[in-house]
PDBQT receptor file of N, H, CA, C and O in Angstrom, charges set to zero:
ATOM      1  N   MET A   1      63.965  14.460  43.597  1.00  0.00    +0.000 N 
ATOM      2  CA  MET A   1      65.278  14.977  43.359  1.00  0.00    +0.000 C 
ATOM      3  C   MET A   1      65.293  16.482  43.558  1.00  0.00    +0.000 C 
ATOM      4  O   MET A   1      66.289  17.025  44.036  1.00  0.00    +0.000 OA
ATOM      5  N   ASN A   2      64.227  17.165  43.207  1.00  0.00    +0.000 N 
ATOM      6  H   ASN A   2      63.418  16.724  42.818  1.00  0.00    +0.000 HD
ATOM      7  CA  ASN A   2      64.170  18.609  43.396  1.00  0.00    +0.000 C 
ATOM      8  C   ASN A   2      64.199  18.971  44.872  1.00  0.00    +0.000 C 
ATOM      9  O   ASN A   2      64.785  19.984  45.254  1.00  0.00    +0.000 OA
ATOM     10  N   LEU A   3      63.575  18.154  45.697  1.00  0.00    +0.000 N 
ATOM     11  H   LEU A   3      63.100  17.330  45.387  1.00  0.00    +0.000 HD
ATOM     12  CA  LEU A   3      63.597  18.437  47.128  1.00  0.00    +0.000 C 
ATOM     13  C   LEU A   3      64.999  18.275  47.701  1.00  0.00    +0.000 C 
ATOM     14  O   LEU A   3      65.390  19.025  48.596  1.00  0.00    +0.000 OA
ATOM     15  N   ILE A   4      65.754  17.313  47.203  1.00  0.00    +0.000 N 
ATOM     16  H   ILE A   4      65.436  16.703  46.476  1.00  0.00    +0.000 HD
ATOM     17  CA  ILE A   4      67.129  17.133  47.658  1.00  0.00    +0.000 C 
ATOM     18  C   ILE A   4      67.972  18.329  47.266  1.00  0.00    +0.000 C 
ATOM     19  O   ILE A   4      68.756  18.828  48.073  1.00  0.00    +0.000 OA
ATOM     20  N   MET A   5      67.820  18.793  46.035  1.00  0.00    +0.000 N 
ATOM     21  H   MET A   5      67.184  18.388  45.379  1.00  0.00    +0.000 HD
ATOM     22  CA  MET A   5      68.582  19.949  45.583  1.00  0.00    +0.000 C 
ATOM     23  C   MET A   5      68.210  21.194  46.368  1.00  0.00    +0.000 C 
ATOM     24  O   MET A   5      69.088  21.981  46.722  1.00  0.00    +0.000 OA
ATOM     25  N   LEU A   6      66.939  21.389  46.647  1.00  0.00    +0.000 N 
ATOM     26  H   LEU A   6      66.225  20.749  46.360  1.00  0.00    +0.000 HD
ATOM     27  CA  LEU A   6      66.497  22.541  47.426  1.00  0.00    +0.000 C 
ATOM     28  C   LEU A   6      67.068  22.482  48.840  1.00  0.00    +0.000 C 
ATOM     29  O   LEU A   6      67.509  23.502  49.370  1.00  0.00    +0.000 OA
ATOM     30  N   PHE A   7      67.065  21.317  49.447  1.00  0.00    +0.000 N 
ATOM     31  H   PHE A   7      66.707  20.488  49.016  1.00  0.00    +0.000 HD
ATOM     32  CA  PHE A   7      67.621  21.149  50.783  1.00  0.00    +0.000 C 
ATOM     33  C   PHE A   7      69.113  21.481  50.810  1.00  0.00    +0.000 C 
ATOM     34  O   PHE A   7      69.588  22.154  51.725  1.00  0.00    +0.000 OA
ATOM     35  N   LEU A   8      69.847  21.007  49.807  1.00  0.00    +0.000 N 
ATOM     36  H   LEU A   8      69.462  20.461  49.063  1.00  0.00    +0.000 HD
ATOM     37  CA  LEU A   8      71.278  21.274  49.766  1.00  0.00    +0.000 C 
ATOM     38  C   LEU A   8      71.572  22.747  49.540  1.00  0.00    +0.000 C 
ATOM     39  O   LEU A   8      72.532  23.274  50.101  1.00  0.00    +0.000 OA
ATOM     40  N   VAL A   9      70.775  23.413  48.740  1.00  0.00    +0.000 N 
ATOM     41  H   VAL A   9      69.995  22.984  48.284  1.00  0.00    +0.000 HD
ATOM     42  CA  VAL A   9      70.977  24.847  48.493  1.00  0.00    +0.000 C 
ATOM     43  C   VAL A   9      70.673  25.644  49.749  1.00  0.00    +0.000 C 
ATOM     44  O   VAL A   9      71.355  26.627  50.036  1.00  0.00    +0.000 OA
ATOM     45  N   LEU A  10      69.669  25.238  50.494  1.00  0.00    +0.000 N 
ATOM     46  H   LEU A  10      69.115  24.439  50.260  1.00  0.00    +0.000 HD
ATOM     47  CA  LEU A  10      69.309  25.959  51.713  1.00  0.00    +0.000 C 
ATOM     48  C   LEU A  10      70.335  25.786  52.829  1.00  0.00    +0.000 C 
ATOM     49  O   LEU A  10      70.383  26.599  53.751  1.00  0.00    +0.000 OA
ATOM     50  N   LEU A  11      71.154  24.742  52.759  1.00  0.00    +0.000 N 
ATOM     51  H   LEU A  11      71.116  24.081  52.010  1.00  0.00    +0.000 HD
ATOM     52  CA  LEU A  11      72.161  24.528  53.790  1.00  0.00    +0.000 C 
ATOM     53  C   LEU A  11      73.281  25.563  53.741  1.00  0.00    +0.000 C 
ATOM     54  O   LEU A  11      73.873  25.879  54.773  1.00  0.00    +0.000 OA
ATOM     55  N   GLY A  12      73.572  26.084  52.577  1.00  0.00    +0.000 N 
ATOM     56  H   GLY A  12      73.090  25.827  51.739  1.00  0.00    +0.000 HD
ATOM     57  CA  GLY A  12      74.610  27.105  52.473  1.00  0.00    +0.000 C 
ATOM     58  C   GLY A  12      75.658  26.746  51.459  1.00  0.00    +0.000 C 
ATOM     59  O   GLY A  12      75.485  25.823  50.663  1.00  0.00    +0.000 OA
ATOM     60  N   ASN A  13      76.764  27.491  51.493  1.00  0.00    +0.000 N 
ATOM     61  H   ASN A  13      76.905  28.241  52.139  1.00  0.00    +0.000 HD
ATOM     62  CA  ASN A  13      77.817  27.329  50.500  1.00  0.00    +0.000 C 
ATOM     63  C   ASN A  13      78.550  26.006  50.627  1.00  0.00    +0.000 C 
ATOM     64  O   ASN A  13      79.062  25.499  49.629  1.00  0.00    +0.000 OA
ATOM     65  N   ALA A  14      78.617  25.441  51.796  1.00  0.00    +0.000 N 
ATOM     66  H   ALA A  14      78.201  25.853  52.607  1.00  0.00    +0.000 HD
ATOM     67  CA  ALA A  14      79.329  24.175  51.980  1.00  0.00    +0.000 C 
ATOM     68  C   ALA A  14      78.649  23.049  51.216  1.00  0.00    +0.000 C 
ATOM     69  O   ALA A  14      79.306  22.087  50.817  1.00  0.00    +0.000 OA
ATOM     70  N   SER A  15      77.361  23.157  51.010  1.00  0.00    +0.000 N 
ATOM     71  H   SER A  15      76.828  23.938  51.333  1.00  0.00    +0.000 HD
ATOM     72  CA  SER A  15      76.640  22.082  50.337  1.00  0.00    +0.000 C 
ATOM     73  C   SER A  15      76.696  22.200  48.814  1.00  0.00    +0.000 C 
ATOM     74  O   SER A  15      76.274  21.276  48.119  1.00  0.00    +0.000 OA
ATOM     75  N   LEU A  16      77.201  23.301  48.283  1.00  0.00    +0.000 N 
ATOM     76  H   LEU A  16      77.544  24.052  48.848  1.00  0.00    +0.000 HD
ATOM     77  CA  LEU A  16      77.236  23.448  46.833  1.00  0.00    +0.000 C 
ATOM     78  C   LEU A  16      78.188  22.436  46.196  1.00  0.00    +0.000 C 
ATOM     79  O   LEU A  16      77.937  21.969  45.085  1.00  0.00    +0.000 OA
ATOM     80  N   GLY A  17      79.269  22.096  46.881  1.00  0.00    +0.000 N 
ATOM     81  H   GLY A  17      79.473  22.475  47.783  1.00  0.00    +0.000 HD
ATOM     82  CA  GLY A  17      80.167  21.060  46.370  1.00  0.00    +0.000 C 
ATOM     83  C   GLY A  17      79.486  19.711  46.323  1.00  0.00    +0.000 C 
ATOM     84  O   GLY A  17      79.660  18.949  45.372  1.00  0.00    +0.000 OA
ATOM     85  N   ILE A  18      78.714  19.417  47.347  1.00  0.00    +0.000 N 
ATOM     86  H   ILE A  18      78.572  20.036  48.119  1.00  0.00    +0.000 HD
ATOM     87  CA  ILE A  18      77.964  18.161  47.386  1.00  0.00    +0.000 C 
ATOM     88  C   ILE A  18      76.916  18.143  46.281  1.00  0.00    +0.000 C 
ATOM     89  O   ILE A  18      76.708  17.116  45.634  1.00  0.00    +0.000 OA
ATOM     90  N   LEU A  19      76.262  19.271  46.066  1.00  0.00    +0.000 N 
ATOM     91  H   LEU A  19      76.431  20.105  46.591  1.00  0.00    +0.000 HD
ATOM     92  CA  LEU A  19      75.253  19.371  45.017  1.00  0.00    +0.000 C 
ATOM     93  C   LEU A  19      75.885  19.164  43.641  1.00  0.00    +0.000 C 
ATOM     94  O   LEU A  19      75.335  18.439  42.813  1.00  0.00    +0.000 OA
ATOM     95  N   ASN A  20      77.020  19.786  43.395  1.00  0.00    +0.000 N 
ATOM     96  H   ASN A  20      77.467  20.375  44.068  1.00  0.00    +0.000 HD
ATOM     97  CA  ASN A  20      77.691  19.612  42.113  1.00  0.00    +0.000 C 
ATOM     98  C   ASN A  20      78.123  18.170  41.906  1.00  0.00    +0.000 C 
ATOM     99  O   ASN A  20      77.990  17.632  40.807  1.00  0.00    +0.000 OA
ATOM    100  N   LEU A  21      78.632  17.549  42.941  1.00  0.00    +0.000 N 
ATOM    101  H   LEU A  21      78.739  17.986  43.834  1.00  0.00    +0.000 HD
ATOM    102  CA  LEU A  21      79.035  16.147  42.846  1.00  0.00    +0.000 C 
ATOM    103  C   LEU A  21      77.834  15.253  42.559  1.00  0.00    +0.000 C 
ATOM    104  O   LEU A  21      77.914  14.348  41.728  1.00  0.00    +0.000 OA
ATOM    105  N   PHE A  22      76.725  15.503  43.243  1.00  0.00    +0.000 N 
ATOM    106  H   PHE A  22      76.659  16.238  43.918  1.00  0.00    +0.000 HD
ATOM    107  CA  PHE A  22      75.498  14.734  43.026  1.00  0.00    +0.000 C 
ATOM    108  C   PHE A  22      75.027  14.864  41.583  1.00  0.00    +0.000 C 
ATOM    109  O   PHE A  22      74.670  13.868  40.954  1.00  0.00    +0.000 OA
ATOM    110  N   LEU A  23      75.024  16.077  41.061  1.00  0.00    +0.000 N 
ATOM    111  H   LEU A  23      75.314  16.886  41.572  1.00  0.00    +0.000 HD
ATOM    112  CA  LEU A  23      74.555  16.286  39.695  1.00  0.00    +0.000 C 
ATOM    113  C   LEU A  23      75.492  15.637  38.682  1.00  0.00    +0.000 C 
ATOM    114  O   LEU A  23      75.034  15.089  37.679  1.00  0.00    +0.000 OA
ATOM    115  N   LEU A  24      76.781  15.692  38.928  1.00  0.00    +0.000 N 
ATOM    116  H   LEU A  24      77.153  16.138  39.743  1.00  0.00    +0.000 HD
ATOM    117  CA  LEU A  24      77.743  15.065  38.029  1.00  0.00    +0.000 C 
ATOM    118  C   LEU A  24      77.571  13.547  38.017  1.00  0.00    +0.000 C 
ATOM    119  O   LEU A  24      77.518  12.937  36.949  1.00  0.00    +0.000 OA
ATOM    120  N   VAL A  25      77.485  12.944  39.186  1.00  0.00    +0.000 N 
ATOM    121  H   VAL A  25      77.529  13.440  40.053  1.00  0.00    +0.000 HD
ATOM    122  CA  VAL A  25      77.329  11.487  39.272  1.00  0.00    +0.000 C 
ATOM    123  C   VAL A  25      75.984  11.061  38.685  1.00  0.00    +0.000 C 
ATOM    124  O   VAL A  25      75.905  10.036  38.007  1.00  0.00    +0.000 OA
ATOM    125  N   HIS A  26      74.937  11.829  38.935  1.00  0.00    +0.000 N 
ATOM    126  H   HIS A  26      75.001  12.661  39.485  1.00  0.00    +0.000 HD
ATOM    127  CA  HIS A  26      73.622  11.506  38.386  1.00  0.00    +0.000 C 
ATOM    128  C   HIS A  26      73.650  11.527  36.857  1.00  0.00    +0.000 C 
ATOM    129  O   HIS A  26      73.089  10.641  36.213  1.00  0.00    +0.000 OA
ATOM    130  N   GLY A  27      74.296  12.526  36.285  1.00  0.00    +0.000 N 
ATOM    131  H   GLY A  27      74.751  13.246  36.808  1.00  0.00    +0.000 HD
ATOM    132  CA  GLY A  27      74.395  12.615  34.830  1.00  0.00    +0.000 C 
ATOM    133  C   GLY A  27      75.185  11.464  34.234  1.00  0.00    +0.000 C 
ATOM    134  O   GLY A  27      74.788  10.900  33.215  1.00  0.00    +0.000 OA
ATOM    135  N   LEU A  28      76.298  11.111  34.860  1.00  0.00    +0.000 N 
ATOM    136  H   LEU A  28      76.621  11.569  35.689  1.00  0.00    +0.000 HD
ATOM    137  CA  LEU A  28      77.118  10.012  34.348  1.00  0.00    +0.000 C 
ATOM    138  C   LEU A  28      76.400   8.668  34.438  1.00  0.00    +0.000 C 
ATOM    139  O   LEU A  28      76.414   7.888  33.485  1.00  0.00    +0.000 OA
ATOM    140  N   LEU A  29      75.777   8.400  35.579  1.00  0.00    +0.000 N 
ATOM    141  H   LEU A  29      75.766   9.033  36.352  1.00  0.00    +0.000 HD
ATOM    142  CA  LEU A  29      75.092   7.119  35.738  1.00  0.00    +0.000 C 
ATOM    143  C   LEU A  29      73.876   7.003  34.825  1.00  0.00    +0.000 C 
ATOM    144  O   LEU A  29      73.595   5.924  34.303  1.00  0.00    +0.000 OA
ATOM    145  N   SER A  30      73.160   8.091  34.631  1.00  0.00    +0.000 N 
ATOM    146  H   SER A  30      73.387   8.968  35.056  1.00  0.00    +0.000 HD
ATOM    147  CA  SER A  30      72.017   8.053  33.713  1.00  0.00    +0.000 C 
ATOM    148  C   SER A  30      72.470   7.728  32.300  1.00  0.00    +0.000 C 
ATOM    149  O   SER A  30      71.855   6.908  31.618  1.00  0.00    +0.000 OA
ATOM    150  N   ALA A  31      73.543   8.368  31.862  1.00  0.00    +0.000 N 
ATOM    151  H   ALA A  31      74.042   9.034  32.416  1.00  0.00    +0.000 HD
ATOM    152  CA  ALA A  31      74.051   8.110  30.513  1.00  0.00    +0.000 C 
ATOM    153  C   ALA A  31      74.531   6.662  30.383  1.00  0.00    +0.000 C 
ATOM    154  O   ALA A  31      74.296   6.026  29.356  1.00  0.00    +0.000 OA
ATOM    155  N   LEU A  32      75.195   6.142  31.403  1.00  0.00    +0.000 N 
ATOM    156  H   LEU A  32      75.386   6.659  32.238  1.00  0.00    +0.000 HD
ATOM    157  CA  LEU A  32      75.678   4.757  31.343  1.00  0.00    +0.000 C 
ATOM    158  C   LEU A  32      74.535   3.749  31.310  1.00  0.00    +0.000 C 
ATOM    159  O   LEU A  32      74.620   2.745  30.603  1.00  0.00    +0.000 OA
ATOM    160  N   PHE A  33      73.471   4.002  32.064  1.00  0.00    +0.000 N 
ATOM    161  H   PHE A  33      73.403   4.818  32.638  1.00  0.00    +0.000 HD
ATOM    162  CA  PHE A  33      72.335   3.081  32.039  1.00  0.00    +0.000 C 
ATOM    163  C   PHE A  33      71.633   3.098  30.688  1.00  0.00    +0.000 C 
ATOM    164  O   PHE A  33      71.228   2.049  30.186  1.00  0.00    +0.000 OA
ATOM    165  N   PHE A  34      71.486   4.288  30.092  1.00  0.00    +0.000 N 
ATOM    166  H   PHE A  34      71.815   5.139  30.500  1.00  0.00    +0.000 HD
ATOM    167  CA  PHE A  34      70.894   4.342  28.755  1.00  0.00    +0.000 C 
ATOM    168  C   PHE A  34      71.777   3.612  27.748  1.00  0.00    +0.000 C 
ATOM    169  O   PHE A  34      71.267   2.947  26.846  1.00  0.00    +0.000 OA
ATOM    170  N   PHE A  35      73.100   3.730  27.892  1.00  0.00    +0.000 N 
ATOM    171  H   PHE A  35      73.515   4.270  28.624  1.00  0.00    +0.000 HD
ATOM    172  CA  PHE A  35      74.021   3.017  27.003  1.00  0.00    +0.000 C 
ATOM    173  C   PHE A  35      73.879   1.506  27.170  1.00  0.00    +0.000 C 
ATOM    174  O   PHE A  35      73.838   0.780  26.177  1.00  0.00    +0.000 OA
ATOM    175  N   LEU A  36      73.806   1.028  28.399  1.00  0.00    +0.000 N 
ATOM    176  H   LEU A  36      73.840   1.618  29.206  1.00  0.00    +0.000 HD
ATOM    177  CA  LEU A  36      73.668  -0.412  28.636  1.00  0.00    +0.000 C 
ATOM    178  C   LEU A  36      72.362  -0.959  28.072  1.00  0.00    +0.000 C 
ATOM    179  O   LEU A  36      72.340  -2.042  27.488  1.00  0.00    +0.000 OA
ATOM    180  N   ILE A  37      71.282  -0.215  28.245  1.00  0.00    +0.000 N 
ATOM    181  H   ILE A  37      71.300   0.665  28.719  1.00  0.00    +0.000 HD
ATOM    182  CA  ILE A  37      69.992  -0.649  27.703  1.00  0.00    +0.000 C 
ATOM    183  C   ILE A  37      70.043  -0.689  26.185  1.00  0.00    +0.000 C 
ATOM    184  O   ILE A  37      69.505  -1.609  25.569  1.00  0.00    +0.000 OA
ATOM    185  N   ASP A  38      70.690   0.307  25.576  1.00  0.00    +0.000 N 
ATOM    186  H   ASP A  38      71.127   1.054  26.077  1.00  0.00    +0.000 HD
ATOM    187  CA  ASP A  38      70.820   0.336  24.124  1.00  0.00    +0.000 C 
ATOM    188  C   ASP A  38      71.652  -0.845  23.624  1.00  0.00    +0.000 C 
ATOM    189  O   ASP A  38      71.341  -1.419  22.580  1.00  0.00    +0.000 OA
ATOM    190  N   GLN A  39      72.692  -1.207  24.347  1.00  0.00    +0.000 N 
ATOM    191  H   GLN A  39      72.945  -0.740  25.194  1.00  0.00    +0.000 HD
ATOM    192  CA  GLN A  39      73.516  -2.345  23.941  1.00  0.00    +0.000 C 
ATOM    193  C   GLN A  39      72.746  -3.654  24.032  1.00  0.00    +0.000 C 
ATOM    194  O   GLN A  39      72.899  -4.523  23.174  1.00  0.00    +0.000 OA
ATOM    195  N   VAL A  40      71.929  -3.802  25.050  1.00  0.00    +0.000 N 
ATOM    196  H   VAL A  40      71.805  -3.095  25.747  1.00  0.00    +0.000 HD
ATOM    197  CA  VAL A  40      71.085  -5.006  25.156  1.00  0.00    +0.000 C 
ATOM    198  C   VAL A  40      70.127  -5.073  23.980  1.00  0.00    +0.000 C 
ATOM    199  O   VAL A  40      69.908  -6.145  23.417  1.00  0.00    +0.000 OA
ATOM    200  N   GLN A  41      69.556  -3.940  23.607  1.00  0.00    +0.000 N 
ATOM    201  H   GLN A  41      69.733  -3.068  24.064  1.00  0.00    +0.000 HD
ATOM    202  CA  GLN A  41      68.623  -3.934  22.476  1.00  0.00    +0.000 C 
ATOM    203  C   GLN A  41      69.337  -4.245  21.169  1.00  0.00    +0.000 C 
ATOM    204  O   GLN A  41      68.790  -4.965  20.334  1.00  0.00    +0.000 OA
ATOM    205  N   LYS A  42      70.535  -3.725  20.970  1.00  0.00    +0.000 N 
ATOM    206  H   LYS A  42      70.979  -3.140  21.649  1.00  0.00    +0.000 HD
ATOM    207  CA  LYS A  42      71.265  -3.998  19.725  1.00  0.00    +0.000 C 
ATOM    208  C   LYS A  42      71.672  -5.455  19.611  1.00  0.00    +0.000 C 
ATOM    209  O   LYS A  42      71.584  -6.044  18.534  1.00  0.00    +0.000 OA
ATOM    210  N   VAL A  43      72.115  -6.037  20.707  1.00  0.00    +0.000 N 
ATOM    211  H   VAL A  43      72.187  -5.559  21.582  1.00  0.00    +0.000 HD
ATOM    212  CA  VAL A  43      72.605  -7.416  20.654  1.00  0.00    +0.000 C 
ATOM    213  C   VAL A  43      71.460  -8.416  20.582  1.00  0.00    +0.000 C 
ATOM    214  O   VAL A  43      71.516  -9.356  19.789  1.00  0.00    +0.000 OA
ATOM    215  N   TYR A  44      70.419  -8.232  21.397  1.00  0.00    +0.000 N 
ATOM    216  H   TYR A  44      70.374  -7.468  22.041  1.00  0.00    +0.000 HD
ATOM    217  CA  TYR A  44      69.358  -9.236  21.508  1.00  0.00    +0.000 C 
ATOM    218  C   TYR A  44      68.074  -8.847  20.793  1.00  0.00    +0.000 C 
ATOM    219  O   TYR A  44      67.166  -9.672  20.688  1.00  0.00    +0.000 OA
ATOM    220  N   GLY A  45      67.967  -7.614  20.297  1.00  0.00    +0.000 N 
ATOM    221  H   GLY A  45      68.704  -6.944  20.383  1.00  0.00    +0.000 HD
ATOM    222  CA  GLY A  45      66.805  -7.210  19.521  1.00  0.00    +0.000 C 
ATOM    223  C   GLY A  45      65.584  -6.857  20.345  1.00  0.00    +0.000 C 
ATOM    224  O   GLY A  45      64.515  -6.634  19.778  1.00  0.00    +0.000 OA
ATOM    225  N   THR A  46      65.700  -6.798  21.644  1.00  0.00    +0.000 N 
ATOM    226  H   THR A  46      66.569  -6.979  22.105  1.00  0.00    +0.000 HD
ATOM    227  CA  THR A  46      64.576  -6.438  22.489  1.00  0.00    +0.000 C 
ATOM    228  C   THR A  46      65.077  -5.793  23.768  1.00  0.00    +0.000 C 
ATOM    229  O   THR A  46      66.195  -6.039  24.220  1.00  0.00    +0.000 OA
ATOM    230  N   ARG A  47      64.219  -4.963  24.336  1.00  0.00    +0.000 N 
ATOM    231  H   ARG A  47      63.310  -4.763  23.969  1.00  0.00    +0.000 HD
ATOM    232  CA  ARG A  47      64.510  -4.382  25.642  1.00  0.00    +0.000 C 
ATOM    233  C   ARG A  47      63.768  -5.110  26.760  1.00  0.00    +0.000 C 
ATOM    234  O   ARG A  47      63.990  -4.848  27.942  1.00  0.00    +0.000 OA
ATOM    235  N   MET A  48      62.901  -6.009  26.378  1.00  0.00    +0.000 N 
ATOM    236  H   MET A  48      62.720  -6.222  25.418  1.00  0.00    +0.000 HD
ATOM    237  CA  MET A  48      62.067  -6.698  27.351  1.00  0.00    +0.000 C 
ATOM    238  C   MET A  48      62.845  -7.861  27.964  1.00  0.00    +0.000 C 
ATOM    239  O   MET A  48      63.100  -8.866  27.300  1.00  0.00    +0.000 OA
ATOM    240  N   LEU A  49      63.213  -7.719  29.217  1.00  0.00    +0.000 N 
ATOM    241  H   LEU A  49      63.006  -6.903  29.756  1.00  0.00    +0.000 HD
ATOM    242  CA  LEU A  49      64.000  -8.762  29.875  1.00  0.00    +0.000 C 
ATOM    243  C   LEU A  49      63.247 -10.082  30.020  1.00  0.00    +0.000 C 
ATOM    244  O   LEU A  49      63.873 -11.135  29.902  1.00  0.00    +0.000 OA
ATOM    245  N   PRO A  50      61.928 -10.082  30.271  1.00  0.00    +0.000 N 
ATOM    246  CA  PRO A  50      61.231 -11.379  30.308  1.00  0.00    +0.000 C 
ATOM    247  C   PRO A  50      61.271 -12.110  28.962  1.00  0.00    +0.000 C 
ATOM    248  O   PRO A  50      61.252 -13.341  28.929  1.00  0.00    +0.000 OA
ATOM    249  N   ALA A  51      61.326 -11.370  27.861  1.00  0.00    +0.000 N 
ATOM    250  H   ALA A  51      61.342 -10.370  27.888  1.00  0.00    +0.000 HD
ATOM    251  CA  ALA A  51      61.415 -12.018  26.543  1.00  0.00    +0.000 C 
ATOM    252  C   ALA A  51      62.764 -12.704  26.355  1.00  0.00    +0.000 C 
ATOM    253  O   ALA A  51      62.874 -13.673  25.603  1.00  0.00    +0.000 OA
ATOM    254  N   LEU A  52      63.775 -12.207  27.032  1.00  0.00    +0.000 N 
ATOM    255  H   LEU A  52      63.686 -11.420  27.643  1.00  0.00    +0.000 HD
ATOM    256  CA  LEU A  52      65.090 -12.843  26.970  1.00  0.00    +0.000 C 
ATOM    257  C   LEU A  52      65.163 -14.073  27.860  1.00  0.00    +0.000 C 
ATOM    258  O   LEU A  52      66.063 -14.897  27.702  1.00  0.00    +0.000 OA
ATOM    259  N   GLY A  53      64.244 -14.206  28.777  1.00  0.00    +0.000 N 
ATOM    260  H   GLY A  53      63.513 -13.536  28.906  1.00  0.00    +0.000 HD
ATOM    261  CA  GLY A  53      64.295 -15.298  29.732  1.00  0.00    +0.000 C 
ATOM    262  C   GLY A  53      65.241 -14.993  30.880  1.00  0.00    +0.000 C 
ATOM    263  O   GLY A  53      65.677 -15.894  31.596  1.00  0.00    +0.000 OA
ATOM    264  N   GLY A  54      65.549 -13.735  31.046  1.00  0.00    +0.000 N 
ATOM    265  H   GLY A  54      65.195 -13.002  30.465  1.00  0.00    +0.000 HD
ATOM    266  CA  GLY A  54      66.478 -13.311  32.088  1.00  0.00    +0.000 C 
ATOM    267  C   GLY A  54      67.809 -12.911  31.474  1.00  0.00    +0.000 C 
ATOM    268  O   GLY A  54      68.359 -13.636  30.645  1.00  0.00    +0.000 OA
ATOM    269  N   LEU A  55      68.312 -11.787  31.870  1.00  0.00    +0.000 N 
ATOM    270  H   LEU A  55      67.865 -11.198  32.543  1.00  0.00    +0.000 HD
ATOM    271  CA  LEU A  55      69.552 -11.282  31.298  1.00  0.00    +0.000 C 
ATOM    272  C   LEU A  55      70.758 -12.059  31.796  1.00  0.00    +0.000 C 
ATOM    273  O   LEU A  55      71.760 -12.161  31.088  1.00  0.00    +0.000 OA
ATOM    274  N   SER A  56      70.679 -12.604  32.994  1.00  0.00    +0.000 N 
ATOM    275  H   SER A  56      69.865 -12.521  33.569  1.00  0.00    +0.000 HD
ATOM    276  CA  SER A  56      71.853 -13.281  33.561  1.00  0.00    +0.000 C 
ATOM    277  C   SER A  56      72.177 -14.592  32.842  1.00  0.00    +0.000 C 
ATOM    278  O   SER A  56      73.298 -15.089  32.954  1.00  0.00    +0.000 OA
ATOM    279  N   LEU A  57      71.231 -15.153  32.115  1.00  0.00    +0.000 N 
ATOM    280  H   LEU A  57      70.321 -14.749  32.023  1.00  0.00    +0.000 HD
ATOM    281  CA  LEU A  57      71.516 -16.368  31.352  1.00  0.00    +0.000 C 
ATOM    282  C   LEU A  57      72.392 -16.076  30.144  1.00  0.00    +0.000 C 
ATOM    283  O   LEU A  57      73.269 -16.868  29.801  1.00  0.00    +0.000 OA
ATOM    284  N   PHE A  58      72.152 -14.931  29.495  1.00  0.00    +0.000 N 
ATOM    285  H   PHE A  58      71.439 -14.287  29.773  1.00  0.00    +0.000 HD
ATOM    286  CA  PHE A  58      72.862 -14.601  28.266  1.00  0.00    +0.000 C 
ATOM    287  C   PHE A  58      74.108 -13.752  28.511  1.00  0.00    +0.000 C 
ATOM    288  O   PHE A  58      75.110 -13.901  27.812  1.00  0.00    +0.000 OA
ATOM    289  N   ALA A  59      74.048 -12.866  29.498  1.00  0.00    +0.000 N 
ATOM    290  H   ALA A  59      73.235 -12.745  30.066  1.00  0.00    +0.000 HD
ATOM    291  CA  ALA A  59      75.161 -11.949  29.749  1.00  0.00    +0.000 C 
ATOM    292  C   ALA A  59      75.336 -11.758  31.253  1.00  0.00    +0.000 C 
ATOM    293  O   ALA A  59      74.854 -10.767  31.803  1.00  0.00    +0.000 OA
ATOM    294  N   PRO A  60      76.007 -12.677  31.923  1.00  0.00    +0.000 N 
ATOM    295  CA  PRO A  60      76.125 -12.579  33.379  1.00  0.00    +0.000 C 
ATOM    296  C   PRO A  60      76.931 -11.356  33.831  1.00  0.00    +0.000 C 
ATOM    297  O   PRO A  60      76.629 -10.775  34.874  1.00  0.00    +0.000 OA
ATOM    298  N   LEU A  61      77.942 -10.962  33.068  1.00  0.00    +0.000 N 
ATOM    299  H   LEU A  61      78.187 -11.433  32.221  1.00  0.00    +0.000 HD
ATOM    300  CA  LEU A  61      78.722  -9.789  33.442  1.00  0.00    +0.000 C 
ATOM    301  C   LEU A  61      77.880  -8.527  33.330  1.00  0.00    +0.000 C 
ATOM    302  O   LEU A  61      77.919  -7.669  34.211  1.00  0.00    +0.000 OA
ATOM    303  N   LEU A  62      77.124  -8.415  32.254  1.00  0.00    +0.000 N 
ATOM    304  H   LEU A  62      77.092  -9.112  31.538  1.00  0.00    +0.000 HD
ATOM    305  CA  LEU A  62      76.279  -7.244  32.051  1.00  0.00    +0.000 C 
ATOM    306  C   LEU A  62      75.177  -7.177  33.109  1.00  0.00    +0.000 C 
ATOM    307  O   LEU A  62      74.864  -6.094  33.605  1.00  0.00    +0.000 OA
ATOM    308  N   SER A  63      74.596  -8.302  33.452  1.00  0.00    +0.000 N 
ATOM    309  H   SER A  63      74.850  -9.181  33.049  1.00  0.00    +0.000 HD
ATOM    310  CA  SER A  63      73.561  -8.280  34.483  1.00  0.00    +0.000 C 
ATOM    311  C   SER A  63      74.144  -7.931  35.847  1.00  0.00    +0.000 C 
ATOM    312  O   SER A  63      73.468  -7.315  36.670  1.00  0.00    +0.000 OA
ATOM    313  N   GLY A  64      75.384  -8.317  36.090  1.00  0.00    +0.000 N 
ATOM    314  H   GLY A  64      75.934  -8.817  35.421  1.00  0.00    +0.000 HD
ATOM    315  CA  GLY A  64      76.047  -7.917  37.329  1.00  0.00    +0.000 C 
ATOM    316  C   GLY A  64      76.293  -6.431  37.377  1.00  0.00    +0.000 C 
ATOM    317  O   GLY A  64      76.167  -5.814  38.436  1.00  0.00    +0.000 OA
ATOM    318  N   LEU A  65      76.646  -5.836  36.234  1.00  0.00    +0.000 N 
ATOM    319  H   LEU A  65      76.748  -6.337  35.374  1.00  0.00    +0.000 HD
ATOM    320  CA  LEU A  65      76.851  -4.383  36.199  1.00  0.00    +0.000 C 
ATOM    321  C   LEU A  65      75.552  -3.635  36.415  1.00  0.00    +0.000 C 
ATOM    322  O   LEU A  65      75.533  -2.602  37.084  1.00  0.00    +0.000 OA
ATOM    323  N   LEU A  66      74.463  -4.148  35.856  1.00  0.00    +0.000 N 
ATOM    324  H   LEU A  66      74.479  -4.987  35.313  1.00  0.00    +0.000 HD
ATOM    325  CA  LEU A  66      73.172  -3.478  36.042  1.00  0.00    +0.000 C 
ATOM    326  C   LEU A  66      72.709  -3.610  37.472  1.00  0.00    +0.000 C 
ATOM    327  O   LEU A  66      71.641  -3.110  37.823  1.00  0.00    +0.000 OA
TER     328      LEU A  66
């Protein structure tokens, strides 16, 4: 990720908008994935998907989002 940011900065001012967008989307998606993992742990008591026997059996919508 650092190499991507360095490349975008070296391209010039036009790439700063792309860099800001990338960082914003990266932050939002990271937070959403941590939230989804936390919800799986709260509902099923484990984060280990093999222990659940597969997430799509218990929560097909959630597994589709992941």
